[in-house]
C-alpha positions in Angstrom: 40.5 -82.3 -67.8 36.7 -82.3 -67.8 35.0 -82.4 -64.4 31.3 -83.0 -63.9 29.6 -81.5 -60.9 27.2 -83.9 -59.4 26.0 -81.9 -56.4 24.9 -78.2 -56.1 23.7 -76.1 -53.3 20.9 -73.6 -53.6 21.6 -71.4 -50.5 19.5 -68.7 -48.9 17.6 -67.7 -45.8 14.2 -68.8 -47.3 12.3 -66.6 -44.8 9.9 -67.8 -46.1 10.4 -70.0 -49.2 8.5 -68.5 -52.3 7.5 -69.7 -55.7 10.6 -67.9 -57.0 12.8 -70.0 -54.8 11.1 -73.1 -55.9 11.6 -72.2 -59.5 15.4 -71.8 -58.9 15.6 -75.1 -57.1 13.6 -76.9 -59.9 15.9 -75.4 -62.5 19.0 -76.3 -60.5 17.7 -79.9 -60.3 17.5 -80.0 -64.1 21.2 -79.1 -64.2 22.5 -81.3 -61.4 21.6 -84.8 -60.3 21.7 -83.8 -56.6 20.6 -80.5 -55.1 20.7 -79.4 -51.5 18.7 -76.4 -50.4 21.0 -74.9 -47.8 19.0 -72.9 -45.3 21.2 -70.3 -43.6 20.9 -69.6 -39.9 21.5 -66.0 -40.9 20.6 -62.7 -39.2 19.3 -61.5 -42.5 20.5 -59.0 -45.1 19.0 -56.0 -43.3 20.5 -56.7 -39.9 17.4 -58.1 -38.3 16.7 -61.6 -37.4 14.5 -63.9 -39.6 10.7 -64.0 -39.1 10.8 -67.8 -38.8 13.2 -69.9 -36.8 15.8 -71.9 -38.7 13.9 -75.1 -37.9 10.6 -73.6 -39.1 12.2 -72.4 -42.4 13.7 -75.8 -43.0 10.4 -77.5 -42.4 8.5 -75.1 -44.6 11.1 -75.7 -47.4 10.9 -79.5 -47.0 7.1 -79.4 -47.2 7.2 -77.1 -50.3 9.9 -79.2 -52.1 8.8 -82.6 -51.0 7.8 -83.8 -54.5 11.1 -83.0 -56.1 13.4 -86.1 -56.5 17.1 -85.5 -55.9 16.4 -82.5 -53.7 17.1 -82.3 -49.9 16.8 -79.4 -47.5 19.5 -78.9 -44.8 20.2 -76.1 -42.3 23.6 -74.7 -41.9 25.5 -72.2 -39.8 28.8 -70.5 -40.6 30.5 -70.1 -43.9 28.7 -71.3 -47.0 32.0 -72.5 -48.5 32.6 -74.7 -45.5 29.1 -76.2 -45.7 29.6 -76.8 -49.4 32.9 -78.7 -48.7 31.2 -80.8 -45.9 28.3 -81.7 -48.3 30.6 -82.4 -51.2 28.9 -79.8 -53.4 30.8 -78.3 -56.3 28.5 -75.5 -57.2 26.2 -72.8 -55.8 23.1 -71.9 -57.8 21.5 -68.5 -57.2 18.5 -66.8 -58.9 18.7 -63.3 -60.2 15.7 -61.0 -60.5 17.2 -57.6 -61.2 20.5 -55.7 -61.5 20.5 -55.1 -57.7 20.5 -58.9 -57.2 23.4 -59.2 -59.6 25.5 -56.7 -57.8 25.0 -58.4 -54.4 25.4 -61.9 -55.8 28.6 -61.0 -57.8 30.1 -59.7 -54.6 29.2 -62.9 -52.8 30.5 -65.0 -55.7 33.8 -63.1 -55.6 34.2 -63.6 -51.9 33.3 -67.3 -52.2 35.9 -67.7 -55.0 38.6 -66.2 -52.7 37.6 -68.7 -50.0 37.3 -71.8 -52.4 38.3 -71.4 -56.0 36.9 -74.9 -56.8 33.4 -73.9 -55.9 31.5 -72.7 -59.0 28.9 -70.0 -58.8 26.0 -70.4 -61.3 23.3 -67.9 -61.8 19.9 -68.5 -63.3 17.6 -65.6 -64.4 14.3 -65.5 -62.6 11.3 -66.7 -64.6 9.3 -63.5 -65.6 6.3 -64.4 -63.4 8.6 -64.6 -60.3 10.8 -61.6 -60.9 9.0 -59.4 -58.4 8.7 -61.9 -55.6 10.9 -61.6 -52.6 10.6 -63.0 -49.1 10.5 -59.5 -47.7 7.6 -58.4 -49.9 5.7 -61.6 -49.0 6.3 -60.9 -45.2 5.2 -57.3 -45.6 2.0 -58.2 -47.5 1.2 -61.0 -45.0 1.8 -58.7 -42.0 -1.0 -56.5 -43.2 -3.3 -59.4 -43.8 -2.9 -59.5 -47.6 -3.3 -62.5 -49.7 0.0 -64.1 -50.6 -1.4 -67.3 -52.0 -0.1 -66.5 -55.5 3.5 -65.9 -54.2 4.1 -68.9 -51.8 2.9 -72.5 -51.3 -0.1 -73.2 -49.2 2.0 -74.4 -46.2 3.7 -71.0 -46.1 0.4 -69.2 -46.4 -0.8 -71.0 -43.3 2.5 -70.4 -41.4 2.3 -66.7 -42.3 -1.3 -66.4 -41.1 -0.4 -68.1 -37.9 2.6 -65.8 -37.4 0.8 -62.6 -38.1 -2.6 -63.3 -36.5 
């Protein structure tokens, strides 16, 4: 039996969205007719809260992705597998930059499989020009007044300047 997945999620905290994230979303959209960028109301991987509120992160992502047909941005709270079921998504698409990403994402994929074996985890390798970009690096550079315009869209540059002024 052949099943075609029509809808995929690209989940993350997107604190803030970067050109690397946008690359993953664009590539996911090439694979699936419908993509939802699932912005998590997460406390973050390092135990601290996000720099931007959930509403701000959703708005920044919507502005940055506004020209991509078939892509929507939605906030979510709780388990990703529950949100995927609610949205009718059959796949999760994640970008990988390095082996450390792979180890973390493999653990998450294994857990998600235990919670919902019908939800596929799909990984795309980062484009070389985005392999070094992370939201935490962007925040650190911006917090010291550095130029992040080659790492994030203009709306994010403006939001970071306002946040760290």
